[in-house]
mmCIF file as Biopython writes it, N, C-alpha, C and O atoms, coordinates in Angstrom:
data_model
#
loop_
_atom_site.group_PDB
_atom_site.id
_atom_site.type_symbol
_atom_site.label_atom_id
_atom_site.label_alt_id
_atom_site.label_comp_id
_atom_site.label_asym_id
_atom_site.label_entity_id
_atom_site.label_seq_id
_atom_site.pdbx_PDB_ins_code
_atom_site.Cartn_x
_atom_site.Cartn_y
_atom_site.Cartn_z
_atom_site.occupancy
_atom_site.B_iso_or_equiv
_atom_site.auth_seq_id
_atom_site.auth_asym_id
_atom_site.pdbx_PDB_model_num
ATOM 1   N N  . MET A ? 1  ? 0.939   -1.231 -0.091  1.0 0.0 1  A 1 
ATOM 2   C CA . MET A ? 1  ? 0.061   0.244  0.082   1.0 0.0 1  A 1 
ATOM 3   C C  . MET A ? 1  ? 1.122   1.283  0.112   1.0 0.0 1  A 1 
ATOM 4   O O  . MET A ? 1  ? 2.192   1.327  0.721   1.0 0.0 1  A 1 
ATOM 5   N N  . PRO A ? 2  ? 0.444   2.246  -0.845  1.0 0.0 2  A 1 
ATOM 6   C CA . PRO A ? 2  ? 1.347   3.473  -1.021  1.0 0.0 2  A 1 
ATOM 7   C C  . PRO A ? 2  ? 1.222   4.589  0.435   1.0 0.0 2  A 1 
ATOM 8   O O  . PRO A ? 2  ? 0.323   4.864  1.229   1.0 0.0 2  A 1 
ATOM 9   N N  . SER A ? 3  ? 2.438   4.946  0.274   1.0 0.0 3  A 1 
ATOM 10  C CA . SER A ? 3  ? 2.492   5.940  1.762   1.0 0.0 3  A 1 
ATOM 11  C C  . SER A ? 3  ? 1.699   7.231  1.669   1.0 0.0 3  A 1 
ATOM 12  O O  . SER A ? 3  ? 1.206   7.454  0.563   1.0 0.0 3  A 1 
ATOM 13  N N  . PRO A ? 4  ? 1.506   8.036  2.536   1.0 0.0 4  A 1 
ATOM 14  C CA . PRO A ? 4  ? 1.014   9.314  2.348   1.0 0.0 4  A 1 
ATOM 15  C C  . PRO A ? 4  ? 2.018   10.186 1.816   1.0 0.0 4  A 1 
ATOM 16  O O  . PRO A ? 4  ? 3.086   9.675  1.480   1.0 0.0 4  A 1 
ATOM 17  N N  . VAL A ? 5  ? 1.793   11.823 1.643   1.0 0.0 5  A 1 
ATOM 18  C CA . VAL A ? 5  ? 2.750   12.088 0.995   1.0 0.0 5  A 1 
ATOM 19  C C  . VAL A ? 5  ? 2.439   13.394 1.649   1.0 0.0 5  A 1 
ATOM 20  O O  . VAL A ? 5  ? 1.248   13.556 1.914   1.0 0.0 5  A 1 
ATOM 21  N N  . ARG A ? 6  ? 3.174   14.257 1.933   1.0 0.0 6  A 1 
ATOM 22  C CA . ARG A ? 6  ? 3.444   15.337 2.724   1.0 0.0 6  A 1 
ATOM 23  C C  . ARG A ? 6  ? 2.591   16.594 1.744   1.0 0.0 6  A 1 
ATOM 24  O O  . ARG A ? 6  ? 2.441   16.514 0.525   1.0 0.0 6  A 1 
ATOM 25  N N  . PHE A ? 7  ? 2.166   17.575 2.497   1.0 0.0 7  A 1 
ATOM 26  C CA . PHE A ? 7  ? 1.102   17.825 1.754   1.0 0.0 7  A 1 
ATOM 27  C C  . PHE A ? 7  ? 1.561   19.179 1.223   1.0 0.0 7  A 1 
ATOM 28  O O  . PHE A ? 7  ? 0.920   19.800 0.375   1.0 0.0 7  A 1 
ATOM 29  N N  . ALA A ? 8  ? 2.788   19.640 1.803   1.0 0.0 8  A 1 
ATOM 30  C CA . ALA A ? 8  ? 3.634   20.853 0.925   1.0 0.0 8  A 1 
ATOM 31  C C  . ALA A ? 8  ? 3.858   20.589 -0.564  1.0 0.0 8  A 1 
ATOM 32  O O  . ALA A ? 8  ? 3.647   21.290 -1.554  1.0 0.0 8  A 1 
ATOM 33  N N  . ILE A ? 9  ? 4.432   19.153 -0.386  1.0 0.0 9  A 1 
ATOM 34  C CA . ILE A ? 9  ? 4.584   18.673 -2.066  1.0 0.0 9  A 1 
ATOM 35  C C  . ILE A ? 9  ? 3.774   18.473 -3.144  1.0 0.0 9  A 1 
ATOM 36  O O  . ILE A ? 9  ? 4.070   18.589 -4.334  1.0 0.0 9  A 1 
ATOM 37  N N  . VAL A ? 10 ? 1.990   17.947 -2.301  1.0 0.0 10 A 1 
ATOM 38  C CA . VAL A ? 10 ? 0.962   17.922 -3.486  1.0 0.0 10 A 1 
ATOM 39  C C  . VAL A ? 10 ? 0.940   19.568 -3.689  1.0 0.0 10 A 1 
ATOM 40  O O  . VAL A ? 10 ? 0.991   19.961 -4.855  1.0 0.0 10 A 1 
ATOM 41  N N  . LYS A ? 11 ? 0.869   20.531 -2.656  1.0 0.0 11 A 1 
ATOM 42  C CA . LYS A ? 11 ? 0.118   21.654 -3.253  1.0 0.0 11 A 1 
ATOM 43  C C  . LYS A ? 11 ? 1.343   22.473 -4.300  1.0 0.0 11 A 1 
ATOM 44  O O  . LYS A ? 11 ? 0.975   23.090 -5.300  1.0 0.0 11 A 1 
ATOM 45  N N  . LYS A ? 12 ? 2.899   22.367 -3.879  1.0 0.0 12 A 1 
ATOM 46  C CA . LYS A ? 12 ? 3.184   22.525 -4.818  1.0 0.0 12 A 1 
ATOM 47  C C  . LYS A ? 12 ? 3.377   21.970 -6.353  1.0 0.0 12 A 1 
ATOM 48  O O  . LYS A ? 12 ? 3.770   22.667 -7.288  1.0 0.0 12 A 1 
ATOM 49  N N  . LEU A ? 13 ? 3.016   20.553 -6.432  1.0 0.0 13 A 1 
ATOM 50  C CA . LEU A ? 13 ? 3.034   19.808 -7.624  1.0 0.0 13 A 1 
ATOM 51  C C  . LEU A ? 13 ? 1.503   20.465 -7.993  1.0 0.0 13 A 1 
ATOM 52  O O  . LEU A ? 13 ? 1.179   20.383 -9.178  1.0 0.0 13 A 1 
ATOM 53  N N  . LEU A ? 14 ? 0.610   21.065 -7.122  1.0 0.0 14 A 1 
ATOM 54  C CA . LEU A ? 14 ? -0.861  21.641 -7.952  1.0 0.0 14 A 1 
ATOM 55  C C  . LEU A ? 14 ? -0.854  22.628 -8.412  1.0 0.0 14 A 1 
ATOM 56  O O  . LEU A ? 14 ? -1.639  22.809 -9.343  1.0 0.0 14 A 1 
ATOM 57  N N  . GLU A ? 15 ? 0.047   23.753 -7.976  1.0 0.0 15 A 1 
ATOM 58  C CA . GLU A ? 15 ? 0.487   24.920 -8.305  1.0 0.0 15 A 1 
ATOM 59  C C  . GLU A ? 15 ? 1.038   24.944 -9.562  1.0 0.0 15 A 1 
ATOM 60  O O  . GLU A ? 15 ? 0.533   25.643 -10.440 1.0 0.0 15 A 1 
ATOM 61  N N  . SER A ? 16 ? 2.344   24.038 -9.827  1.0 0.0 16 A 1 
ATOM 62  C CA . SER A ? 16 ? 3.121   24.343 -11.038 1.0 0.0 16 A 1 
ATOM 63  C C  . SER A ? 16 ? 2.252   23.303 -12.236 1.0 0.0 16 A 1 
ATOM 64  O O  . SER A ? 16 ? 2.817   22.782 -13.197 1.0 0.0 16 A 1 
ATOM 65  N N  . HIS A ? 17 ? 0.549   23.134 -11.864 1.0 0.0 17 A 1 
ATOM 66  C CA . HIS A ? 17 ? 0.291   22.726 -13.247 1.0 0.0 17 A 1 
ATOM 67  C C  . HIS A ? 17 ? -0.957  23.918 -12.959 1.0 0.0 17 A 1 
ATOM 68  O O  . HIS A ? 17 ? -2.014  23.500 -13.432 1.0 0.0 17 A 1 
ATOM 69  N N  . GLY A ? 18 ? -1.106  25.223 -12.342 1.0 0.0 18 A 1 
ATOM 70  C CA . GLY A ? 18 ? -1.735  25.989 -12.487 1.0 0.0 18 A 1 
ATOM 71  C C  . GLY A ? 18 ? -3.025  26.145 -11.348 1.0 0.0 18 A 1 
ATOM 72  O O  . GLY A ? 18 ? -3.802  27.100 -11.327 1.0 0.0 18 A 1 
ATOM 73  N N  . TRP A ? 19 ? -3.048  25.275 -10.655 1.0 0.0 19 A 1 
ATOM 74  C CA . TRP A ? 19 ? -4.382  25.310 -9.539  1.0 0.0 19 A 1 
ATOM 75  C C  . TRP A ? 19 ? -3.635  26.237 -8.251  1.0 0.0 19 A 1 
ATOM 76  O O  . TRP A ? 19 ? -2.446  26.198 -7.935  1.0 0.0 19 A 1 
ATOM 77  N N  . ARG A ? 20 ? -4.733  27.072 -7.625  1.0 0.0 20 A 1 
ATOM 78  C CA . ARG A ? 20 ? -4.576  27.758 -6.840  1.0 0.0 20 A 1 
ATOM 79  C C  . ARG A ? 20 ? -5.137  27.010 -5.456  1.0 0.0 20 A 1 
ATOM 80  O O  . ARG A ? 20 ? -6.030  26.169 -5.365  1.0 0.0 20 A 1 
ATOM 81  N N  . LEU A ? 21 ? -4.409  27.531 -4.534  1.0 0.0 21 A 1 
ATOM 82  C CA . LEU A ? 21 ? -5.402  26.701 -3.066  1.0 0.0 21 A 1 
ATOM 83  C C  . LEU A ? 21 ? -6.372  28.430 -2.626  1.0 0.0 21 A 1 
ATOM 84  O O  . LEU A ? 21 ? -6.053  29.526 -2.164  1.0 0.0 21 A 1 
ATOM 85  N N  . ASP A ? 22 ? -7.473  27.848 -3.056  1.0 0.0 22 A 1 
ATOM 86  C CA . ASP A ? 22 ? -8.650  28.519 -3.047  1.0 0.0 22 A 1 
ATOM 87  C C  . ASP A ? 22 ? -8.925  29.462 -1.053  1.0 0.0 22 A 1 
ATOM 88  O O  . ASP A ? 22 ? -8.793  30.607 -0.622  1.0 0.0 22 A 1 
ATOM 89  N N  . ARG A ? 23 ? -9.434  27.791 -0.320  1.0 0.0 23 A 1 
ATOM 90  C CA . ARG A ? 23 ? -9.477  28.261 1.067   1.0 0.0 23 A 1 
ATOM 91  C C  . ARG A ? 23 ? -9.194  26.712 1.930   1.0 0.0 23 A 1 
ATOM 92  O O  . ARG A ? 23 ? -9.408  25.616 1.413   1.0 0.0 23 A 1 
ATOM 93  N N  . VAL A ? 24 ? -8.852  26.846 2.854   1.0 0.0 24 A 1 
ATOM 94  C CA . VAL A ? 24 ? -9.258  26.146 3.866   1.0 0.0 24 A 1 
ATOM 95  C C  . VAL A ? 24 ? -10.153 25.894 4.857   1.0 0.0 24 A 1 
ATOM 96  O O  . VAL A ? 24 ? -9.989  26.621 5.837   1.0 0.0 24 A 1 
ATOM 97  N N  . LYS A ? 25 ? -11.071 25.086 4.939   1.0 0.0 25 A 1 
ATOM 98  C CA . LYS A ? 25 ? -12.163 25.021 6.272   1.0 0.0 25 A 1 
ATOM 99  C C  . LYS A ? 25 ? -11.801 23.639 6.780   1.0 0.0 25 A 1 
ATOM 100 O O  . LYS A ? 25 ? -11.991 22.587 6.169   1.0 0.0 25 A 1 
ATOM 101 N N  . GLY A ? 26 ? -11.229 23.787 8.034   1.0 0.0 26 A 1 
ATOM 102 C CA . GLY A ? 26 ? -11.236 22.479 8.956   1.0 0.0 26 A 1 
ATOM 103 C C  . GLY A ? 26 ? -9.751  21.637 8.095   1.0 0.0 26 A 1 
ATOM 104 O O  . GLY A ? 26 ? -8.645  22.162 7.967   1.0 0.0 26 A 1 
ATOM 105 N N  . SER A ? 27 ? -10.112 20.355 7.642   1.0 0.0 27 A 1 
ATOM 106 C CA . SER A ? 27 ? -8.546  19.817 7.005   1.0 0.0 27 A 1 
ATOM 107 C C  . SER A ? 27 ? -9.216  19.703 5.565   1.0 0.0 27 A 1 
ATOM 108 O O  . SER A ? 27 ? -8.809  18.743 4.911   1.0 0.0 27 A 1 
ATOM 109 N N  . HIS A ? 28 ? -10.311 20.631 4.866   1.0 0.0 28 A 1 
ATOM 110 C CA . HIS A ? 28 ? -10.398 20.141 3.775   1.0 0.0 28 A 1 
ATOM 111 C C  . HIS A ? 28 ? -9.797  21.884 2.884   1.0 0.0 28 A 1 
ATOM 112 O O  . HIS A ? 28 ? -10.293 22.991 3.095   1.0 0.0 28 A 1 
ATOM 113 N N  . HIS A ? 29 ? -8.632  21.556 1.922   1.0 0.0 29 A 1 
ATOM 114 C CA . HIS A ? 29 ? -8.054  22.075 1.349   1.0 0.0 29 A 1 
ATOM 115 C C  . HIS A ? 29 ? -8.639  22.187 -0.095  1.0 0.0 29 A 1 
ATOM 116 O O  . HIS A ? 29 ? -8.601  21.201 -0.831  1.0 0.0 29 A 1 
ATOM 117 N N  . GLN A ? 30 ? -9.211  23.437 -0.538  1.0 0.0 30 A 1 
ATOM 118 C CA . GLN A ? 30 ? -10.030 23.638 -1.984  1.0 0.0 30 A 1 
ATOM 119 C C  . GLN A ? 30 ? -8.849  24.058 -2.773  1.0 0.0 30 A 1 
ATOM 120 O O  . GLN A ? 30 ? -7.952  24.730 -2.265  1.0 0.0 30 A 1 
ATOM 121 N N  . PHE A ? 31 ? -8.836  23.644 -4.094  1.0 0.0 31 A 1 
ATOM 122 C CA . PHE A ? 31 ? -7.677  23.655 -5.047  1.0 0.0 31 A 1 
ATOM 123 C C  . PHE A ? 31 ? -8.577  24.229 -6.041  1.0 0.0 31 A 1 
ATOM 124 O O  . PHE A ? 31 ? -9.633  23.599 -6.087  1.0 0.0 31 A 1 
ATOM 125 N N  . VAL A ? 32 ? -8.510  25.360 -6.977  1.0 0.0 32 A 1 
ATOM 126 C CA . VAL A ? 32 ? -9.362  25.799 -8.077  1.0 0.0 32 A 1 
ATOM 127 C C  . VAL A ? 32 ? -8.370  26.295 -9.286  1.0 0.0 32 A 1 
ATOM 128 O O  . VAL A ? 32 ? -7.316  26.852 -8.979  1.0 0.0 32 A 1 
ATOM 129 N N  . LYS A ? 33 ? -8.744  26.072 -10.777 1.0 0.0 33 A 1 
ATOM 130 C CA . LYS A ? 33 ? -8.392  26.275 -11.870 1.0 0.0 33 A 1 
ATOM 131 C C  . LYS A ? 33 ? -9.246  26.288 -12.541 1.0 0.0 33 A 1 
ATOM 132 O O  . LYS A ? 33 ? -10.167 25.475 -12.470 1.0 0.0 33 A 1 
ATOM 133 N N  . ALA A ? 34 ? -9.151  27.461 -13.593 1.0 0.0 34 A 1 
ATOM 134 C CA . ALA A ? 34 ? -10.442 27.746 -15.001 1.0 0.0 34 A 1 
ATOM 135 C C  . ALA A ? 34 ? -10.455 26.745 -15.165 1.0 0.0 34 A 1 
ATOM 136 O O  . ALA A ? 34 ? -9.490  25.991 -15.043 1.0 0.0 34 A 1 
ATOM 137 N N  . GLY A ? 35 ? -11.771 26.397 -15.552 1.0 0.0 35 A 1 
ATOM 138 C CA . GLY A ? 35 ? -12.230 25.402 -16.568 1.0 0.0 35 A 1 
ATOM 139 C C  . GLY A ? 35 ? -12.218 23.894 -16.115 1.0 0.0 35 A 1 
ATOM 140 O O  . GLY A ? 35 ? -12.440 22.884 -16.784 1.0 0.0 35 A 1 
ATOM 141 N N  . GLN A ? 36 ? -11.823 24.065 -14.498 1.0 0.0 36 A 1 
ATOM 142 C CA . GLN A ? 36 ? -11.988 22.639 -13.925 1.0 0.0 36 A 1 
ATOM 143 C C  . GLN A ? 36 ? -12.925 22.962 -12.733 1.0 0.0 36 A 1 
ATOM 144 O O  . GLN A ? 36 ? -13.230 24.084 -12.330 1.0 0.0 36 A 1 
ATOM 145 N N  . ARG A ? 37 ? -13.431 21.426 -12.113 1.0 0.0 37 A 1 
ATOM 146 C CA . ARG A ? 37 ? -14.092 21.701 -11.285 1.0 0.0 37 A 1 
ATOM 147 C C  . ARG A ? 37 ? -13.021 21.761 -9.590  1.0 0.0 37 A 1 
ATOM 148 O O  . ARG A ? 37 ? -11.866 21.344 -9.510  1.0 0.0 37 A 1 
ATOM 149 N N  . THR A ? 38 ? -13.786 22.356 -8.484  1.0 0.0 38 A 1 
ATOM 150 C CA . THR A ? 38 ? -12.825 22.384 -7.368  1.0 0.0 38 A 1 
ATOM 151 C C  . THR A ? 38 ? -12.595 20.806 -7.066  1.0 0.0 38 A 1 
ATOM 152 O O  . THR A ? 38 ? -13.343 19.834 -7.176  1.0 0.0 38 A 1 
ATOM 153 N N  . LEU A ? 39 ? -11.382 20.937 -6.681  1.0 0.0 39 A 1 
ATOM 154 C CA . LEU A ? 39 ? -10.745 20.162 -6.134  1.0 0.0 39 A 1 
ATOM 155 C C  . LEU A ? 39 ? -10.227 20.138 -4.563  1.0 0.0 39 A 1 
ATOM 156 O O  . LEU A ? 39 ? -9.284  20.823 -4.167  1.0 0.0 39 A 1 
ATOM 157 N N  . VAL A ? 40 ? -10.924 19.324 -3.811  1.0 0.0 40 A 1 
ATOM 158 C CA . VAL A ? 40 ? -10.735 19.331 -2.337  1.0 0.0 40 A 1 
ATOM 159 C C  . VAL A ? 40 ? -10.041 17.894 -2.097  1.0 0.0 40 A 1 
ATOM 160 O O  . VAL A ? 40 ? -10.349 16.880 -2.724  1.0 0.0 40 A 1 
ATOM 161 N N  . ILE A ? 41 ? -8.944  17.972 -0.975  1.0 0.0 41 A 1 
ATOM 162 C CA . ILE A ? 41 ? -8.432  17.154 -0.560  1.0 0.0 41 A 1 
ATOM 163 C C  . ILE A ? 41 ? -8.624  17.349 0.817   1.0 0.0 41 A 1 
ATOM 164 O O  . ILE A ? 41 ? -9.252  18.323 1.234   1.0 0.0 41 A 1 
ATOM 165 N N  . THR A ? 42 ? -8.048  16.354 1.687   1.0 0.0 42 A 1 
ATOM 166 C CA . THR A ? 42 ? -8.395  16.025 2.891   1.0 0.0 42 A 1 
ATOM 167 C C  . THR A ? 42 ? -7.408  16.022 3.484   1.0 0.0 42 A 1 
ATOM 168 O O  . THR A ? 42 ? -6.809  14.970 3.256   1.0 0.0 42 A 1 
ATOM 169 N N  . VAL A ? 43 ? -6.623  16.964 4.484   1.0 0.0 43 A 1 
ATOM 170 C CA . VAL A ? 43 ? -5.036  17.100 5.271   1.0 0.0 43 A 1 
ATOM 171 C C  . VAL A ? 43 ? -5.023  16.565 6.335   1.0 0.0 43 A 1 
ATOM 172 O O  . VAL A ? 43 ? -5.960  16.973 7.022   1.0 0.0 43 A 1 
ATOM 173 N N  . HIS A ? 44 ? -4.302  15.703 6.921   1.0 0.0 44 A 1 
ATOM 174 C CA . HIS A ? 44 ? -4.282  15.172 8.386   1.0 0.0 44 A 1 
ATOM 175 C C  . HIS A ? 44 ? -3.087  15.297 8.791   1.0 0.0 44 A 1 
ATOM 176 O O  . HIS A ? 44 ? -2.174  14.937 8.048   1.0 0.0 44 A 1 
ATOM 177 N N  . GLY A ? 45 ? -2.876  15.720 9.791   1.0 0.0 45 A 1 
ATOM 178 C CA . GLY A ? 45 ? -1.216  15.559 9.942   1.0 0.0 45 A 1 
ATOM 179 C C  . GLY A ? 45 ? -0.235  16.151 9.170   1.0 0.0 45 A 1 
ATOM 180 O O  . GLY A ? 45 ? 0.965   15.976 9.381   1.0 0.0 45 A 1 
ATOM 181 N N  . GLY A ? 46 ? -0.773  16.983 8.105   1.0 0.0 46 A 1 
ATOM 182 C CA . GLY A ? 46 ? 0.597   17.232 7.363   1.0 0.0 46 A 1 
ATOM 183 C C  . GLY A ? 46 ? 0.263   16.631 6.436   1.0 0.0 46 A 1 
ATOM 184 O O  . GLY A ? 46 ? 0.268   17.366 5.448   1.0 0.0 46 A 1 
ATOM 185 N N  . MET A ? 47 ? -0.233  15.002 6.075   1.0 0.0 47 A 1 
ATOM 186 C CA . MET A ? 47 ? -0.097  14.052 4.687   1.0 0.0 47 A 1 
ATOM 187 C C  . MET A ? 47 ? -1.619  13.920 4.258   1.0 0.0 47 A 1 
ATOM 188 O O  . MET A ? 47 ? -2.585  14.202 4.968   1.0 0.0 47 A 1 
ATOM 189 N N  . VAL A ? 48 ? -1.642  13.472 3.051   1.0 0.0 48 A 1 
ATOM 190 C CA . VAL A ? 48 ? -2.416  13.361 1.872   1.0 0.0 48 A 1 
ATOM 191 C C  . VAL A ? 48 ? -1.782  12.099 1.570   1.0 0.0 48 A 1 
ATOM 192 O O  . VAL A ? 48 ? -0.646  11.794 1.207   1.0 0.0 48 A 1 
ATOM 193 N N  . LYS A ? 49 ? -3.470  11.061 1.972   1.0 0.0 49 A 1 
ATOM 194 C CA . LYS A ? 49 ? -3.548  9.938  1.429   1.0 0.0 49 A 1 
ATOM 195 C C  . LYS A ? 49 ? -3.622  9.418  0.061   1.0 0.0 49 A 1 
ATOM 196 O O  . LYS A ? 49 ? -4.449  9.842  -0.746  1.0 0.0 49 A 1 
ATOM 197 N N  . PRO A ? 50 ? -2.783  8.521  -0.202  1.0 0.0 50 A 1 
ATOM 198 C CA . PRO A ? 50 ? -2.546  8.298  -1.517  1.0 0.0 50 A 1 
ATOM 199 C C  . PRO A ? 50 ? -3.569  8.107  -2.478  1.0 0.0 50 A 1 
ATOM 200 O O  . PRO A ? 50 ? -3.253  7.897  -3.649  1.0 0.0 50 A 1 
ATOM 201 N N  . GLY A ? 51 ? -5.044  8.165  -2.046  1.0 0.0 51 A 1 
ATOM 202 C CA . GLY A ? 51 ? -6.295  8.163  -3.133  1.0 0.0 51 A 1 
ATOM 203 C C  . GLY A ? 51 ? -6.246  9.045  -3.805  1.0 0.0 51 A 1 
ATOM 204 O O  . GLY A ? 51 ? -6.315  8.932  -5.029  1.0 0.0 51 A 1 
ATOM 205 N N  . TYR A ? 52 ? -6.051  10.708 -2.899  1.0 0.0 52 A 1 
ATOM 206 C CA . TYR A ? 52 ? -5.786  12.007 -3.447  1.0 0.0 52 A 1 
ATOM 207 C C  . TYR A ? 52 ? -4.760  11.908 -4.415  1.0 0.0 52 A 1 
ATOM 208 O O  . TYR A ? 52 ? -4.845  12.496 -5.493  1.0 0.0 52 A 1 
ATOM 209 N N  . LEU A ? 53 ? -3.525  11.002 -4.011  1.0 0.0 53 A 1 
ATOM 210 C CA . LEU A ? 53 ? -2.828  11.465 -5.753  1.0 0.0 53 A 1 
ATOM 211 C C  . LEU A ? 53 ? -3.257  10.514 -6.272  1.0 0.0 53 A 1 
ATOM 212 O O  . LEU A ? 53 ? -2.519  9.846  -5.548  1.0 0.0 53 A 1 
ATOM 213 N N  . ARG A ? 54 ? -3.874  9.606  -6.984  1.0 0.0 54 A 1 
ATOM 214 C CA . ARG A ? 54 ? -4.208  8.849  -7.676  1.0 0.0 54 A 1 
ATOM 215 C C  . ARG A ? 54 ? -5.286  9.751  -8.447  1.0 0.0 54 A 1 
ATOM 216 O O  . ARG A ? 54 ? -5.354  9.662  -9.673  1.0 0.0 54 A 1 
ATOM 217 N N  . GLU A ? 55 ? -6.139  10.630 -7.734  1.0 0.0 55 A 1 
ATOM 218 C CA . GLU A ? 55 ? -7.286  11.587 -8.155  1.0 0.0 55 A 1 
ATOM 219 C C  . GLU A ? 55 ? -6.415  13.106 -8.810  1.0 0.0 55 A 1 
ATOM 220 O O  . GLU A ? 55 ? -7.014  14.025 -9.369  1.0 0.0 55 A 1 
ATOM 221 N N  . ILE A ? 56 ? -5.118  13.072 -8.606  1.0 0.0 56 A 1 
ATOM 222 C CA . ILE A ? 56 ? -4.918  14.207 -9.352  1.0 0.0 56 A 1 
ATOM 223 C C  . ILE A ? 56 ? -3.788  14.106 -10.241 1.0 0.0 56 A 1 
ATOM 224 O O  . ILE A ? 56 ? -3.065  15.041 -10.586 1.0 0.0 56 A 1 
ATOM 225 N N  . GLU A ? 57 ? -3.677  12.710 -10.637 1.0 0.0 57 A 1 
ATOM 226 C CA . GLU A ? 57 ? -2.809  12.267 -11.978 1.0 0.0 57 A 1 
ATOM 227 C C  . GLU A ? 57 ? -3.829  11.707 -12.545 1.0 0.0 57 A 1 
ATOM 228 O O  . GLU A ? 57 ? -3.422  11.209 -13.594 1.0 0.0 57 A 1 
ATOM 229 N N  . LYS A ? 58 ? -5.227  11.474 -12.376 1.0 0.0 58 A 1 
ATOM 230 C CA . LYS A ? 58 ? -6.054  11.353 -13.445 1.0 0.0 58 A 1 
ATOM 231 C C  . LYS A ? 58 ? -6.362  12.888 -13.682 1.0 0.0 58 A 1 
ATOM 232 O O  . LYS A ? 58 ? -6.595  13.021 -14.883 1.0 0.0 58 A 1 
ATOM 233 N N  . ILE A ? 59 ? -6.443  13.925 -13.118 1.0 0.0 59 A 1 
ATOM 234 C CA . ILE A ? 59 ? -6.888  15.002 -13.595 1.0 0.0 59 A 1 
ATOM 235 C C  . ILE A ? 59 ? -5.653  15.690 -14.831 1.0 0.0 59 A 1 
ATOM 236 O O  . ILE A ? 59 ? -5.661  16.457 -15.794 1.0 0.0 59 A 1 
ATOM 237 N N  . PHE A ? 60 ? -4.760  14.920 -14.131 1.0 0.0 60 A 1 
ATOM 238 C CA . PHE A ? 60 ? -3.512  15.624 -15.016 1.0 0.0 60 A 1 
ATOM 239 C C  . PHE A ? 60 ? -3.540  15.198 -16.387 1.0 0.0 60 A 1 
ATOM 240 O O  . PHE A ? 60 ? -3.400  15.857 -17.417 1.0 0.0 60 A 1 
ATOM 241 N N  . LYS A ? 61 ? -3.747  13.978 -16.209 1.0 0.0 61 A 1 
ATOM 242 C CA . LYS A ? 61 ? -4.088  12.906 -17.646 1.0 0.0 61 A 1 
ATOM 243 C C  . LYS A ? 61 ? -4.842  13.882 -18.365 1.0 0.0 61 A 1 
ATOM 244 O O  . LYS A ? 61 ? -4.416  14.469 -19.359 1.0 0.0 61 A 1 
ATOM 245 N N  . ALA A ? 62 ? -6.286  14.098 -17.708 1.0 0.0 62 A 1 
ATOM 246 C CA . ALA A ? 62 ? -7.158  14.450 -18.730 1.0 0.0 62 A 1 
ATOM 247 C C  . ALA A ? 62 ? -6.841  15.976 -19.122 1.0 0.0 62 A 1 
ATOM 248 O O  . ALA A ? 62 ? -7.296  16.437 -20.168 1.0 0.0 62 A 1 
ATOM 249 N N  . GLU A ? 63 ? -6.021  16.775 -18.225 1.0 0.0 63 A 1 
ATOM 250 C CA . GLU A ? 63 ? -5.953  18.007 -18.806 1.0 0.0 63 A 1 
ATOM 251 C C  . GLU A ? 63 ? -5.026  17.632 -20.158 1.0 0.0 63 A 1 
ATOM 252 O O  . GLU A ? 63 ? -5.432  18.041 -21.247 1.0 0.0 63 A 1 
ATOM 253 N N  . GLU A ? 64 ? -3.772  16.850 -20.087 1.0 0.0 64 A 1 
ATOM 254 C CA . GLU A ? 64 ? -2.923  16.586 -21.218 1.0 0.0 64 A 1 
ATOM 255 C C  . GLU A ? 64 ? -3.595  16.333 -22.387 1.0 0.0 64 A 1 
ATOM 256 O O  . GLU A ? 64 ? -3.204  16.673 -23.503 1.0 0.0 64 A 1 
ATOM 257 N N  . ASN A ? 65 ? -4.839  15.599 -22.078 1.0 0.0 65 A 1 
ATOM 258 C CA . ASN A ? 65 ? -5.567  15.187 -23.127 1.0 0.0 65 A 1 
ATOM 259 C C  . ASN A ? 65 ? -6.388  15.733 -24.086 1.0 0.0 65 A 1 
ATOM 260 O O  . ASN A ? 65 ? -6.943  15.414 -25.137 1.0 0.0 65 A 1 
ATOM 261 N N  . GLN A ? 66 ? -6.198  17.159 -22.957 1.0 0.0 66 A 1 
ATOM 262 C CA . GLN A ? 66 ? -7.548  18.294 -23.720 1.0 0.0 66 A 1 
ATOM 263 C C  . GLN A ? 66 ? -6.582  18.880 -24.344 1.0 0.0 66 A 1 
ATOM 264 O O  . GLN A ? 66 ? -6.975  19.052 -25.498 1.0 0.0 66 A 1 
ATOM 265 N N  . ASN A ? 67 ? -5.117  19.443 -24.170 1.0 0.0 67 A 1 
ATOM 266 C CA . ASN A ? 67 ? -3.929  20.282 -24.545 1.0 0.0 67 A 1 
ATOM 267 C C  . ASN A ? 67 ? -3.184  19.150 -24.715 1.0 0.0 67 A 1 
ATOM 268 O O  . ASN A ? 67 ? -2.575  18.754 -23.721 1.0 0.0 67 A 1 
ATOM 269 N N  . PRO A ? 68 ? -3.072  18.467 -25.837 1.0 0.0 68 A 1 
ATOM 270 C CA . PRO A ? 68 ? -2.011  17.898 -26.017 1.0 0.0 68 A 1 
ATOM 271 C C  . PRO A ? 68 ? -0.717  19.242 -26.812 1.0 0.0 68 A 1 
ATOM 272 O O  . PRO A ? 68 ? -0.960  20.270 -27.445 1.0 0.0 68 A 1 
ATOM 273 N N  . GLY A ? 69 ? 0.633   18.606 -26.398 1.0 0.0 69 A 1 
ATOM 274 C CA . GLY A ? 69 ? 1.450   19.793 -26.777 1.0 0.0 69 A 1 
ATOM 275 C C  . GLY A ? 69 ? 1.471   20.896 -26.164 1.0 0.0 69 A 1 
ATOM 276 O O  . GLY A ? 69 ? 2.490   21.525 -26.451 1.0 0.0 69 A 1 
ATOM 277 N N  . ALA A ? 70 ? 0.453   21.700 -25.064 1.0 0.0 70 A 1 
ATOM 278 C CA . ALA A ? 70 ? 1.098   22.915 -24.603 1.0 0.0 70 A 1 
ATOM 279 C C  . ALA A ? 70 ? 1.737   22.487 -23.543 1.0 0.0 70 A 1 
ATOM 280 O O  . ALA A ? 70 ? 2.416   23.266 -22.873 1.0 0.0 70 A 1 
#
């Protein structure tokens, strides 16, 4: 089973792909990007569960398919 990843790493990854941390309400961190649905990531103890990373990977692949070569 994959290990959790530090939130700071996940945040930098999302920001490098044009996402912006919009707000934090408790443990829920909401990221936004124009043309995309809001992405909510739950953070506990500064760590993000692997399931969220799989979801982010799917989003990145979908964005790549929409904008090939960009």
